N, CA and C atoms as an extended XYZ file, in Angstrom:
567
Properties=species:S:1:pos:R:3:atomname:S:1:resname:S:1:resid:I:1 pbc="F F F"
N        49.268     -154.269      -48.568 N   MET     1
C        48.230     -152.935      -48.648 CA  MET     1
C        47.102     -153.001      -49.272 C   MET     1
N        46.301     -152.965      -49.226 N   ASN     2
C        45.181     -152.659      -49.938 CA  ASN     2
C        45.136     -151.810      -50.838 C   ASN     2
N        43.708     -151.508      -51.869 N   LEU     3
C        44.025     -150.679      -52.869 CA  LEU     3
C        43.554     -149.215      -51.786 C   LEU     3
N        42.632     -149.298      -51.305 N   ALA     4
C        42.177     -148.041      -50.902 CA  ALA     4
C        42.809     -147.421      -50.051 C   ALA     4
N        43.909     -147.976      -49.180 N   MET     5
C        44.557     -147.753      -48.474 CA  MET     5
C        45.587     -146.857      -48.880 C   MET     5
N        46.721     -147.590      -50.026 N   ALA     6
C        47.261     -146.929      -50.795 CA  ALA     6
C        46.939     -145.589      -51.396 C   ALA     6
N        45.539     -146.065      -52.211 N   GLY     7
C        44.861     -143.939      -52.166 CA  GLY     7
C        45.228     -143.321      -51.452 C   GLY     7
N        45.079     -143.561      -50.514 N   SER     8
C        44.485     -142.980      -49.076 CA  SER     8
C        46.031     -142.483      -48.603 C   SER     8
N        47.162     -142.799      -49.039 N   GLN     9
C        48.410     -142.651      -48.172 CA  GLN     9
C        49.054     -141.101      -49.389 C   GLN     9
N        48.386     -141.885      -50.532 N   ARG    10
C        49.010     -141.268      -51.791 CA  ARG    10
C        48.461     -139.853      -51.518 C   ARG    10
N        47.175     -139.649      -51.963 N   ARG    11
C        46.647     -138.227      -51.196 CA  ARG    11
C        47.372     -137.361      -50.312 C   ARG    11
N        47.394     -138.070      -49.639 N   ALA    12
C        47.993     -137.463      -48.188 CA  ALA    12
C        49.652     -136.965      -48.555 C   ALA    12
N        50.305     -138.154      -49.311 N   SER    13
C        51.431     -137.623      -49.420 CA  SER    13
C        51.601     -136.112      -50.295 C   SER    13
N        50.683     -136.017      -51.544 N   PHE    14
C        50.742     -134.963      -52.596 CA  PHE    14
C        49.697     -133.757      -51.300 C   PHE    14
N        48.978     -134.417      -50.861 N   THR    15
C        48.268     -133.003      -49.825 CA  THR    15
C        49.311     -132.404      -48.853 C   THR    15
N        50.165     -133.325      -48.406 N   GLY    16
C        51.516     -132.670      -47.649 CA  GLY    16
C        52.367     -131.808      -48.559 C   GLY    16
N        52.971     -132.743      -49.248 N   LEU    17
C        53.973     -131.650      -50.426 CA  LEU    17
C        53.191     -130.477      -50.971 C   LEU    17
N        51.572     -130.032      -51.315 N   TYR    18
C        51.532     -128.991      -52.187 CA  TYR    18
C        51.524     -127.934      -50.560 C   TYR    18
N        50.825     -128.701      -49.671 N   ALA    19
C        51.042     -127.421      -48.487 CA  ALA    19
C        52.200     -126.519      -47.961 C   ALA    19
N        53.528     -127.503      -48.214 N   PHE    20
C        54.876     -127.631      -48.149 CA  PHE    20
C        55.452     -126.359      -49.567 C   PHE    20
N        54.796     -126.782      -50.302 N   LEU    21
C        54.927     -125.393      -51.657 CA  LEU    21
C        54.490     -124.798      -51.290 C   LEU    21
N        53.545     -124.655      -51.063 N   VAL    22
C        52.472     -123.419      -50.353 CA  VAL    22
C        53.720     -122.522      -49.583 C   VAL    22
N        54.011     -123.407      -48.449 N   SER    23
C        54.254     -122.794      -47.427 CA  SER    23
C        55.858     -122.012      -48.202 C   SER    23
N        56.974     -122.340      -48.776 N   VAL    24
C        57.646     -122.262      -49.478 CA  VAL    24
C        57.713     -121.049      -50.325 C   VAL    24
N        56.675     -121.404      -51.181 N   THR    25
C        56.340     -119.922      -51.811 CA  THR    25
C        56.246     -118.835      -51.207 C   THR    25
N        55.401     -119.159      -49.906 N   MET    26
C        55.174     -117.751      -48.648 CA  MET    26
C        56.349     -117.014      -48.710 C   MET    26
N        57.267     -118.257      -48.003 N   PHE    27
C        58.262     -117.605      -47.551 CA  PHE    27
C        59.121     -116.845      -49.132 C   PHE    27
N        59.658     -117.415      -50.200 N   PHE    28
C        60.048     -116.389      -50.925 CA  PHE    28
C        59.284     -114.952      -51.597 C   PHE    28
N        57.700     -115.539      -51.401 N   ALA    29
C        56.928     -114.146      -51.946 CA  ALA    29
C        57.486     -112.615      -50.438 C   ALA    29
N        57.969     -113.158      -49.215 N   ALA    30
C        58.232     -112.239      -48.744 CA  ALA    30
C        59.583     -111.771      -48.974 C   ALA    30
N        60.233     -112.828      -49.259 N   PHE    31
C        61.756     -112.301      -49.158 CA  PHE    31
C        61.803     -111.309      -49.941 C   PHE    31
N        61.023     -111.633      -51.160 N   THR    32
C        60.838     -111.005      -52.456 CA  THR    32
C        60.371     -109.313      -52.090 C   THR    32
N        59.554     -109.316      -51.330 N   SER    33
C        59.060     -108.833      -50.824 CA  SER    33
C        59.881     -106.997      -50.542 C   SER    33
N        60.446     -108.085      -49.543 N   ALA    34
C        61.380     -107.237      -48.034 CA  ALA    34
C        62.316     -106.821      -49.095 C   ALA    34
N        63.519     -107.474      -50.663 N   MET    35
C        63.863     -106.944      -51.542 CA  MET    35
C        63.979     -105.987      -52.228 C   MET    35
N        62.122     -105.687      -51.937 N   VAL    36
C        61.638     -104.493      -53.068 CA  VAL    36
C        61.623     -103.097      -52.633 C   VAL    36
N        61.039     -103.458      -51.334 N   VAL    37
C        61.206     -102.218      -50.485 CA  VAL    37
C        62.274     -101.899      -49.765 C   VAL    37
N        63.638     -102.530      -49.737 N   ARG    38
C        64.824     -102.264      -49.098 CA  ARG    38
C        65.410     -102.014      -50.308 C   ARG    38
N        65.298     -102.068      -51.398 N   ARG    39
C        65.900     -101.683      -52.377 CA  ARG    39
C        65.577     -100.035      -53.291 C   ARG    39
N        64.363     -100.138      -52.688 N   GLY    40
C        63.674      -98.660      -52.683 CA  GLY    40
C        63.485      -97.424      -51.685 C   GLY    40
N        64.296      -98.344      -50.655 N   ALA    41
C        63.806      -97.144      -49.286 CA  ALA    41
C        65.398      -96.346      -49.196 C   ALA    41
N        66.393      -96.403      -49.663 N   SER    42
C        67.606      -95.980      -49.842 CA  SER    42
C        68.547      -95.955      -51.034 C   SER    42
N        69.241      -94.993      -51.329 N   ASP    43
C        70.878      -95.369      -52.608 CA  ASP    43
C        71.677      -95.975      -52.390 C   ASP    43
N        71.595      -96.635      -51.533 N   ASP    44
C        72.624      -97.430      -51.320 CA  ASP    44
C        72.928      -98.838      -51.570 C   ASP    44
N        72.011      -98.894      -52.538 N   TRP    45
C        72.024     -100.496      -53.437 CA  TRP    45
C        72.387     -100.750      -54.472 C   TRP    45
N        73.428     -101.579      -53.901 N   LYS    46
C        74.190     -102.107      -54.614 CA  LYS    46
C        73.786     -103.702      -55.169 C   LYS    46
N        74.056     -104.187      -56.375 N   GLY    47
C        73.463     -105.219      -56.982 CA  GLY    47
C        75.281     -105.998      -56.633 C   GLY    47
N        75.161     -107.922      -57.236 N   VAL    48
C        75.796     -108.323      -56.984 CA  VAL    48
C        76.118     -108.934      -58.794 C   VAL    48
N        77.735     -109.157      -58.838 N   PRO    49
C        77.822     -109.672      -59.876 CA  PRO    49
C        77.804     -110.210      -60.540 C   PRO    49
N        77.015     -111.373      -62.036 N   ALA    50
C        76.329     -112.417      -61.900 CA  ALA    50
C        77.800     -113.321      -62.220 C   ALA    50
N        78.311     -114.061      -61.893 N   PRO    51
C        79.500     -114.864      -61.793 CA  PRO    51
C        78.530     -115.682      -63.326 C   PRO    51
N        79.828     -116.151      -64.609 N   SER    52
C        78.893     -116.994      -65.006 CA  SER    52
C        78.676     -117.960      -64.801 C   SER    52
N        79.726     -118.807      -63.690 N   LEU    53
C        78.393     -120.049      -63.044 CA  LEU    53
C        77.453     -120.277      -63.078 C   LEU    53
N        76.795     -119.197      -62.447 N   LEU    54
C        75.428     -119.223      -62.470 CA  LEU    54
C        74.382     -119.469      -62.796 C   LEU    54
N        74.729     -119.618      -64.591 N   TRP    55
C        74.408     -120.243      -65.925 CA  TRP    55
C        74.452     -121.268      -65.689 C   TRP    55
N        75.612     -121.814      -65.829 N   VAL    56
C        76.317     -123.163      -65.865 CA  VAL    56
C        75.131     -124.413      -64.656 C   VAL    56
N        75.103     -123.794      -63.817 N   ASN    57
C        74.264     -124.595      -62.383 CA  ASN    57
C        72.692     -124.039      -63.030 C   ASN    57
N        72.588     -123.163      -63.629 N   THR    58
C        71.053     -123.055      -64.475 CA  THR    58
C        70.721     -124.647      -65.115 C   THR    58
N        71.777     -124.982      -65.976 N   GLY    59
C        71.537     -125.419      -66.726 CA  GLY    59
C        71.845     -127.045      -66.174 C   GLY    59
N        72.454     -127.143      -65.330 N   VAL    60
C        72.591     -128.464      -64.741 CA  VAL    60
C        71.433     -128.661      -63.762 C   VAL    60
N        71.138     -127.499      -63.413 N   LEU    61
C        69.563     -127.815      -62.330 CA  LEU    61
C        68.644     -128.476      -63.337 C   LEU    61
N        68.389     -127.030      -64.874 N   ALA    62
C        67.312     -127.847      -65.479 CA  ALA    62
C        67.692     -129.440      -66.410 C   ALA    62
N        68.854     -129.844      -66.614 N   VAL    63
C        69.214     -131.437      -67.135 CA  VAL    63
C        68.570     -132.487      -65.942 C   VAL    63
N        68.832     -132.043      -64.325 N   SER    64
C        68.850     -132.837      -63.026 CA  SER    64
C        66.732     -132.788      -63.623 C   SER    64
N        66.196     -131.923      -63.721 N   SER    65
C        64.998     -131.689      -63.676 CA  SER    65
C        64.146     -132.726      -64.533 C   SER    65
N        65.058     -132.753      -65.840 N   VAL    66
C        64.379     -133.489      -66.809 CA  VAL    66
C        64.949     -134.531      -66.287 C   VAL    66
N        65.884     -135.447      -65.975 N   LEU    67
C        66.664     -136.783      -66.479 CA  LEU    67
C        65.802     -137.120      -64.776 C   LEU    67
N        65.407     -136.599      -63.826 N   ALA    68
C        64.090     -137.088      -62.309 CA  ALA    68
C        62.773     -137.432      -63.582 C   ALA    68
N        62.489     -136.547      -64.431 N   GLU    69
C        61.222     -136.494      -64.926 CA  GLU    69
C        61.063     -138.226      -66.092 C   GLU    69
N        62.289     -137.679      -66.557 N   LYS    70
C        62.468     -139.287      -67.699 CA  LYS    70
C        62.613     -140.375      -66.602 C   LYS    70
N        63.142     -140.273      -65.478 N   ALA    71
C        63.060     -141.507      -64.438 CA  ALA    71
C        61.700     -142.013      -64.125 C   ALA    71
N        61.022     -141.035      -63.777 N   ARG    72
C        59.730     -140.952      -62.811 CA  ARG    72
C        59.116     -141.943      -64.006 C   ARG    72
N        58.975     -141.156      -65.306 N   ARG    73
C        58.373     -141.651      -66.513 CA  ARG    73
C        58.253     -143.168      -66.910 C   ARG    73
N        60.125     -142.976      -66.933 N   VAL    74
C        60.245     -145.058      -66.941 CA  VAL    74
C        59.999     -145.885      -65.914 C   VAL    74
N        60.100     -145.779      -64.632 N   LEU    75
C        58.750     -145.974      -63.630 CA  LEU    75
C        57.638     -146.488      -63.468 C   LEU    75
N        56.563     -145.037      -64.182 N   ARG    76
C        55.530     -146.121      -64.578 CA  ARG    76
C        55.001     -146.576      -65.337 C   ARG    76
N        55.800     -146.448      -66.605 N   ALA    77
C        55.953     -147.458      -67.166 CA  ALA    77
C        56.539     -149.266      -67.186 C   ALA    77
N        56.765     -149.220      -65.725 N   GLY    78
C        57.352     -150.358      -65.445 CA  GLY    78
C        58.921     -150.776      -65.571 C   GLY    78
N        59.366     -149.898      -65.794 N   ASP    79
C        60.828     -150.322      -65.645 CA  ASP    79
C        61.397     -150.237      -64.495 C   ASP    79
N        61.855     -151.108      -63.738 N   ARG    80
C        61.866     -150.931      -62.236 CA  ARG    80
C        62.814     -150.657      -61.814 C   ARG    80
N        64.131     -151.058      -63.125 N   ARG    81
C        65.137     -151.632      -61.988 CA  ARG    81
C        66.400     -150.733      -63.001 C   ARG    81
N        67.411     -150.891      -64.049 N   ARG    82
C        67.964     -150.080      -65.195 CA  ARG    82
C        68.062     -148.528      -65.326 C   ARG    82
N        66.795     -148.656      -66.339 N   HIS    83
C        66.400     -147.611      -66.713 CA  HIS    83
C        66.142     -146.226      -65.763 C   HIS    83
N        65.454     -146.958      -64.683 N   PHE    84
C        64.507     -145.923      -63.811 CA  PHE    84
C        66.515     -144.927      -63.011 C   PHE    84
N        66.878     -146.975      -62.979 N   ASN    85
C        68.331     -146.128      -61.817 CA  ASN    85
C        69.193     -145.615      -62.676 C   ASN    85
N        69.608     -145.486      -63.704 N   LEU    86
C        70.388     -144.936      -64.710 CA  LEU    86
C        69.869     -143.111      -64.134 C   LEU    86
N        68.232     -142.870      -65.073 N   TRP    87
C        67.854     -140.965      -64.618 CA  TRP    87
C        67.912     -141.100      -63.556 C   TRP    87
N        67.499     -141.796      -62.364 N   TRP    88
C        67.445     -141.404      -60.958 CA  TRP    88
C        68.837     -140.549      -60.422 C   TRP    88
N        69.865     -141.970      -60.636 N   THR    89
C        71.620     -141.649      -60.030 CA  THR    89
C        71.632     -140.397      -60.612 C   THR    89
N        71.678     -139.811      -62.287 N   GLY    90
C        71.578     -138.837      -63.181 CA  GLY    90
C        71.816     -137.474      -62.587 C   GLY    90
N        70.488     -137.450      -61.990 N   ALA    91
C        69.368     -136.473      -61.713 CA  ALA    91
C        70.174     -136.187      -60.041 C   ALA    91
N        70.003     -137.096      -59.463 N   THR    92
C        70.853     -136.793      -58.164 CA  THR    92
C        72.170     -136.637      -57.739 C   THR    92
N        72.739     -136.464      -59.223 N   LEU    93
C        74.317     -136.513      -59.053 CA  LEU    93
C        74.196     -134.898      -59.533 C   LEU    93
N        73.854     -134.223      -61.018 N   LEU    94
C        73.519     -133.111      -61.354 CA  LEU    94
C        73.395     -132.365      -60.131 C   LEU    94
N        72.456     -132.987      -59.207 N   GLY    95
C        71.641     -132.131      -58.233 CA  GLY    95
C        73.013     -131.716      -57.512 C   GLY    95
N        73.593     -132.760      -56.519 N   ALA    96
C        74.833     -132.341      -56.248 CA  ALA    96
C        75.790     -131.769      -56.648 C   ALA    96
N        76.067     -131.558      -57.751 N   MET    97
C        76.595     -130.656      -58.971 CA  MET    97
C        76.254     -129.421      -58.398 C   MET    97
N        74.921     -129.394      -58.575 N   PHE    98
C        74.173     -127.627      -58.837 CA  PHE    98
C        74.680     -127.206      -57.227 C   PHE    98
N        74.496     -127.648      -56.110 N   VAL    99
C        75.324     -127.148      -54.943 CA  VAL    99
C        76.674     -127.016      -54.693 C   VAL    99
N        77.639     -128.282      -55.093 N   ALA   100
C        78.369     -127.683      -55.113 CA  ALA   100
C        79.265     -126.474      -56.289 C   ALA   100
N        78.483     -126.358      -57.485 N   GLY   101
C        78.310     -124.878      -57.904 CA  GLY   101
C        78.335     -123.773      -57.348 C   GLY   101
N        76.901     -124.049      -56.764 N   GLN   102
C        76.488     -122.933      -55.730 CA  GLN   102
C        78.057     -122.703      -55.043 C   GLN   102
N        78.729     -123.129      -54.453 N   ILE   103
C        78.956     -122.697      -53.149 CA  ILE   103
C        80.098     -122.669      -54.131 C   ILE   103
N        80.951     -122.637      -55.405 N   MET   104
C        81.704     -122.331      -56.056 CA  MET   104
C        81.636     -120.898      -56.075 C   MET   104
N        80.474     -120.473      -56.546 N   VAL   105
C        79.589     -118.793      -56.826 CA  VAL   105
C        80.101     -118.113      -55.810 C   VAL   105
N        79.464     -118.837      -54.564 N   TRP   106
C        79.551     -117.891      -52.908 CA  TRP   106
C        81.076     -117.885      -53.007 C   TRP   106
N        81.926     -118.528      -53.101 N   ARG   107
C        83.487     -118.780      -53.187 CA  ARG   107
C        83.890     -117.254      -53.938 C   ARG   107
N        83.255     -117.744      -55.424 N   TYR   108
C        84.283     -116.785      -56.122 CA  TYR   108
C        83.727     -115.028      -55.694 C   TYR   108
N        82.886     -114.957      -55.336 N   LEU   109
C        82.389     -113.719      -54.688 CA  LEU   109
C        82.663     -113.224      -53.616 C   LEU   109
N        83.178     -113.804      -52.766 N   HIS   110
C        84.197     -113.641      -51.529 CA  HIS   110
C        85.397     -113.234      -51.926 C   HIS   110
N        85.761     -113.968      -53.026 N   ARG   111
C        87.293     -114.045      -53.680 CA  ARG   111
C        87.490     -112.541      -54.223 C   ARG   111
N        86.222     -111.965      -54.609 N   HIS   112
C        86.578     -110.213      -55.148 CA  HIS   112
C        85.573     -109.386      -54.069 C   HIS   112
N        85.384     -110.298      -52.854 N   GLY   113
C        85.047     -108.945      -51.517 CA  GLY   113
C        83.543     -109.007      -51.662 C   GLY   113
N        83.090     -109.634      -52.090 N   VAL   114
C        81.393     -109.592      -52.326 CA  VAL   114
C        81.070     -110.741      -50.616 C   VAL   114
N        80.674     -109.839      -49.828 N   TYR   115
C        80.080     -111.088      -48.674 CA  TYR   115
C        78.768     -110.913      -47.997 C   TYR   115
N        78.096     -111.243      -47.415 N   LEU   116
C        76.960     -111.049      -46.645 CA  LEU   116
C        76.304     -110.158      -46.525 C   LEU   116
N        77.808     -109.236      -45.948 N   ASN   117
C        77.341     -108.282      -45.471 CA  ASN   117
C        78.067     -106.512      -45.970 C   ASN   117
N        78.491     -107.052      -47.036 N   THR   118
C        78.744     -105.757      -47.936 CA  THR   118
C        78.299     -104.825      -48.767 C   THR   118
N        76.534     -105.238      -48.527 N   THR   119
C        75.923     -104.104      -48.525 CA  THR   119
C        74.244     -104.833      -48.734 C   THR   119
N        73.740     -104.407      -48.830 N   PRO   120
C        71.717     -104.231      -48.758 CA  PRO   120
C        71.699     -105.684      -50.388 C   PRO   120
N        72.271     -105.738      -50.978 N   GLY   121
C        71.721     -106.563      -52.222 CA  GLY   121
C        72.771     -107.843      -52.241 C   GLY   121
N        74.198     -107.626      -51.358 N   SER   122
C        74.583     -108.872      -51.437 CA  SER   122
C        74.689     -109.603      -50.545 C   SER   122
N        73.509     -109.151      -49.812 N   ALA   123
C        72.537     -109.377      -48.267 CA  ALA   123
C        71.821     -110.085      -49.296 C   ALA   123
N        71.082     -109.829      -49.650 N   PHE   124
C        69.635     -110.510      -50.506 CA  PHE   124
C        69.950     -111.828      -50.941 C   PHE   124
N        71.241     -111.138      -51.793 N   PHE   125
C        71.669     -112.302      -53.098 CA  PHE   125
C        72.229     -113.042      -52.128 C   PHE   125
N        72.928     -113.203      -50.750 N   PHE   126
C        73.698     -114.819      -50.132 CA  PHE   126
C        72.238     -115.216      -49.506 C   PHE   126
N        71.260     -114.693      -48.958 N   VAL   127
C        70.560     -115.184      -48.097 CA  VAL   127
C        69.232     -115.915      -49.207 C   VAL   127
N        69.144     -115.789      -50.242 N   GLY   128
C        68.451     -116.128      -51.331 CA  GLY   128
C        69.031     -117.827      -51.719 C   GLY   128
N        69.810     -117.710      -52.085 N   THR   129
C        70.757     -118.463      -52.678 CA  THR   129
C        71.121     -119.336      -51.780 C   THR   129
N        71.462     -119.002      -50.245 N   ILE   130
C        71.397     -119.862      -49.663 CA  ILE   130
C        70.086     -120.580      -49.346 C   ILE   130
N        69.193     -120.085      -48.944 N   ALA   131
C        67.542     -120.322      -48.451 CA  ALA   131
C        67.263     -121.490      -49.465 C   ALA   131
N        67.253     -120.834      -50.495 N   HIS   132
C        67.258     -122.222      -52.142 CA  HIS   132
C        68.096     -123.301      -52.075 C   HIS   132
N        69.676     -123.049      -51.282 N   ALA   133
C        70.457     -124.273      -52.088 CA  ALA   133
C        69.774     -125.233      -50.423 C   ALA   133
N        69.318     -124.239      -49.567 N   VAL   134
C        68.639     -125.616      -48.283 CA  VAL   134
C        67.920     -126.357      -48.366 C   VAL   134
N        66.865     -125.969      -49.360 N   HIS   135
C        65.437     -126.444      -50.198 CA  HIS   135
C        66.208     -127.332      -50.999 C   HIS   135
N        66.810     -127.288      -51.524 N   LEU   136
C        67.228     -127.786      -52.421 CA  LEU   136
C        68.107     -129.252      -51.718 C   LEU   136
N        68.467     -128.786      -50.900 N   GLY   137
C        68.917     -129.775      -49.821 CA  GLY   137
C        68.742     -130.949      -49.736 C   GLY   137
N        67.437     -130.667      -49.214 N   GLY   138
C        66.399     -131.548      -48.683 CA  GLY   138
C        65.897     -132.853      -49.703 C   GLY   138
N        65.799     -132.044      -50.577 N   GLY   139
C        64.857     -132.441      -51.932 CA  GLY   139
C        66.357     -132.852      -52.267 C   GLY   139
N        66.903     -133.290      -52.214 N   TRP   140
C        68.568     -134.310      -52.480 CA  TRP   140
C        68.728     -135.025      -51.782 C   TRP   140
N        68.619     -134.714      -50.398 N   LEU   141
C        68.319     -135.938      -49.935 CA  LEU   141
C        67.024     -137.130      -50.436 C   LEU   141
N        66.416     -136.789      -50.389 N   ALA   142
C        65.578     -137.544      -50.843 CA  ALA   142
C        65.852     -138.503      -51.382 C   ALA   142
N        65.902     -137.778      -52.684 N   MET   143
C        66.387     -138.055      -53.959 CA  MET   143
C        67.207     -139.315      -53.616 C   MET   143
N        68.806     -138.692      -52.243 N   LEU   144
C        69.640     -140.025      -52.606 CA  LEU   144
C        69.383     -140.932      -51.953 C   LEU   144
N        68.145     -140.957      -50.881 N   TYR   145
C        66.855     -142.344      -50.265 CA  TYR   145
C        66.469     -143.309      -51.409 C   TYR   145
N        65.844     -142.287      -52.164 N   LEU   146
C        65.457     -143.245      -53.272 CA  LEU   146
C        65.846     -143.881      -54.308 C   LEU   146
N        67.498     -143.036      -54.062 N   ASN   147
C        68.212     -144.122      -55.292 CA  ASN   147
C        68.813     -144.261      -54.216 C   ASN   147
N        69.049     -144.794      -53.219 N   ILE   148
C        69.372     -146.216      -52.429 CA  ILE   148
C        68.628     -147.317      -52.136 C   ILE   148
N        67.378     -146.619      -52.411 N   ARG   149
C        65.935     -147.950      -51.942 CA  ARG   149
C        66.292     -148.228      -53.728 C   ARG   149
N        66.407     -147.592      -54.265 N   ALA   150
C        65.922     -148.334      -56.326 CA  ALA   150
C        67.050     -149.208      -56.285 C   ALA   150
N        68.224     -149.137      -55.569 N   PHE   151
C        68.981     -150.428      -55.622 CA  PHE   151
C        69.282     -151.566      -55.350 C   PHE   151
N        67.876     -150.845      -54.307 N   ARG   152
C        68.104     -152.506      -53.217 CA  ARG   152
C        66.571     -153.056      -53.724 C   ARG   152
N        66.047     -152.959      -55.160 N   LEU   153
C        64.876     -153.043      -55.682 CA  LEU   153
C        63.563     -153.113      -54.743 C   LEU   153
N        63.558     -151.771      -54.008 N   GLU   154
C        62.636     -151.320      -53.070 CA  GLU   154
C        61.842     -150.169      -53.390 C   GLU   154
N        61.264     -150.620      -54.039 N   LEU   155
C        60.719     -149.981      -55.514 CA  LEU   155
C        58.784     -150.202      -55.406 C   LEU   155
N        57.890     -150.179      -54.381 N   GLY   156
C        56.681     -150.509      -54.412 CA  GLY   156
C        55.787     -149.289      -54.287 C   GLY   156
N        54.832     -149.654      -54.126 N   PRO   157
C        53.568     -148.513      -54.422 CA  PRO   157
C        53.662     -147.051      -53.650 C   PRO   157
N        54.415     -147.873      -52.760 N   GLY   158
C        54.690     -146.492      -51.893 CA  GLY   158
C        55.561     -145.649      -52.153 C   GLY   158
N        56.555     -146.378      -52.809 N   ARG   159
C        57.958     -145.351      -53.681 CA  ARG   159
C        58.441     -145.066      -54.647 C   ARG   159
N        57.445     -145.262      -55.518 N   ARG   160
C        56.469     -144.781      -56.733 CA  ARG   160
C        56.148     -143.767      -56.530 C   ARG   160
N        55.044     -143.556      -55.251 N   THR   161
C        54.941     -141.834      -54.842 CA  THR   161
C        55.769     -141.172      -53.969 C   THR   161
N        56.229     -141.830      -53.955 N   ALA   162
C        57.503     -140.271      -52.907 CA  ALA   162
C        58.570     -140.103      -53.952 C   ALA   162
N        58.531     -140.911      -54.934 N   ILE   163
C        59.295     -140.349      -56.251 CA  ILE   163
C        58.539     -139.772      -56.684 C   ILE   163
N        57.318     -139.156      -57.428 N   ASP   164
C        56.291     -138.702      -58.190 CA  ASP   164
C        56.462     -137.517      -56.632 C   ASP   164
N        56.065     -137.377      -55.794 N   VAL   165
C        56.461     -136.308      -54.997 CA  VAL   165
C        57.879     -135.677      -55.081 C   VAL   165
N        58.545     -136.384      -54.785 N   ALA   166
C        60.647     -135.977      -55.164 CA  ALA   166
C        60.812     -135.416      -56.113 C   ALA   166
N        60.322     -135.709      -57.406 N   THR   167
C        60.337     -135.261      -58.591 CA  THR   167
C        59.533     -133.646      -59.108 C   THR   167
N        58.054     -133.508      -58.766 N   ILE   168
C        57.328     -132.706      -58.011 CA  ILE   168
C        58.248     -131.356      -57.682 C   ILE   168
N        58.677     -131.928      -56.185 N   TYR   169
C        59.326     -130.237      -55.830 CA  TYR   169
C        60.492     -130.509      -56.236 C   TYR   169
N        61.767     -131.319      -57.289 N   TRP   170
C        62.335     -130.947      -57.254 CA  TRP   170
C        62.326     -129.910      -58.457 C   TRP   170
N        61.147     -130.413      -59.514 N   HIS   171
C        60.801     -129.024      -60.845 CA  HIS   171
C        60.107     -128.124      -60.111 C   HIS   171
N        59.717     -127.784      -59.084 N   PHE   172
C        59.513     -126.545      -58.556 CA  PHE   172
C        60.730     -125.817      -57.704 C   PHE   172
N        62.302     -127.167      -57.215 N   LEU   173
C        62.510     -126.165      -56.645 CA  LEU   173
C        63.470     -125.095      -58.050 C   LEU   173
N        63.361     -125.804      -59.492 N   GLY   174
C        63.883     -125.144      -60.408 CA  GLY   174
C        63.331     -124.110      -61.256 C   GLY   174
N        62.311     -124.141      -60.898 N   ILE   175
C        61.392     -122.826      -61.304 CA  ILE   175
C        61.710     -122.009      -60.687 C   ILE   175
N        61.660     -122.257      -58.771 N   LEU   176
C        61.884     -121.441      -58.193 CA  LEU   176
C        63.535     -120.576      -58.347 C   LEU   176
N        64.842     -121.726      -58.517 N   TRP   177
C        65.247     -120.978      -59.150 CA  TRP   177
C        65.945     -119.939      -60.069 C   TRP   177
N        64.462     -120.322      -61.442 N   LEU   178
C        64.484     -119.130      -62.359 CA  LEU   178
C        64.274     -118.165      -62.290 C   LEU   178
N        62.970     -118.407      -61.277 N   TYR   179
C        62.205     -117.043      -60.636 CA  TYR   179
C        63.375     -116.068      -59.984 C   TYR   179
N        64.058     -116.770      -58.803 N   LEU   180
C        65.798     -116.016      -58.282 CA  LEU   180
C        66.342     -115.358      -58.795 C   LEU   180
N        67.078     -115.806      -59.991 N   LEU   181
C        67.789     -115.656      -60.817 CA  LEU   181
C        67.035     -114.363      -61.624 C   LEU   181
N        65.653     -114.126      -62.192 N   TRP   182
C        65.126     -113.251      -62.500 CA  TRP   182
C        64.959     -111.843      -61.635 C   TRP   182
N        64.879     -112.077      -60.578 N   LEU   183
C        64.718     -111.061      -59.295 CA  LEU   183
C        66.071     -110.516      -59.370 C   LEU   183
N        66.950     -111.453      -59.254 N   PHE   184
C        68.595     -110.954      -58.936 CA  PHE   184
C        68.336     -110.278      -59.706 C   PHE   184
N        68.341     -110.449      -61.057 N   ARG   185
C        68.769     -109.495      -62.529 CA  ARG   185
C        68.175     -108.076      -62.617 C   ARG   185
N        66.089     -108.351      -62.722 N   PHE   186
C        65.560     -107.456      -62.468 CA  PHE   186
C        65.808     -106.270      -61.043 C   PHE   186
N        65.343     -106.964      -60.539 N   TRP   187
C        65.612     -105.941      -59.119 CA  TRP   187
C        66.808     -105.754      -58.153 C   TRP   187
N        67.483     -106.851      -58.438 N   GLY   188
C        69.119     -107.084      -57.527 CA  GLY   188
C        70.130     -105.800      -58.196 C   GLY   188
N        69.944     -105.368      -59.248 N   ASN   189
C        70.897     -104.446      -60.125 CA  ASN   189
C        70.389     -103.705      -60.568 C   ASN   189
């Protein structure tokens, strides 16, 4: 592949990523608007108690993002194998831990009588966190795919672009998660 074609593919990858990030942002902006309007529409709003595991999950996702960035920088510096694989595998495993932790939060809430249809507040909490988990699951699958490719030593320029795109998306999901936590704490309770 020549450099002009590689540069063109890289630009196309980032254009696609940014278009997708805008659409996800718009989805969660609409979600926020609906939540704020619904909360103010009547007096039946009850917030969802925030289990402490939510904060643990937040830390897990933050460390995962740091490890993904470390892997990306190590790869950019020319280390294509051991160090990259270590950091990227750690980020991928922590991503899976975050999703497992979210499932534990949902189960905890169910055990305490909080369901999707319990109150408008619980409906928004479950829809928001599940929507985030679905987006995160897509990013995690991309990370897993790239992890497999890395262990097979298939890290050419195209893979490096994919790693850059996946890492940026992962950071975006971390920021989105912090926003959702703020939203549920500030507007949800």
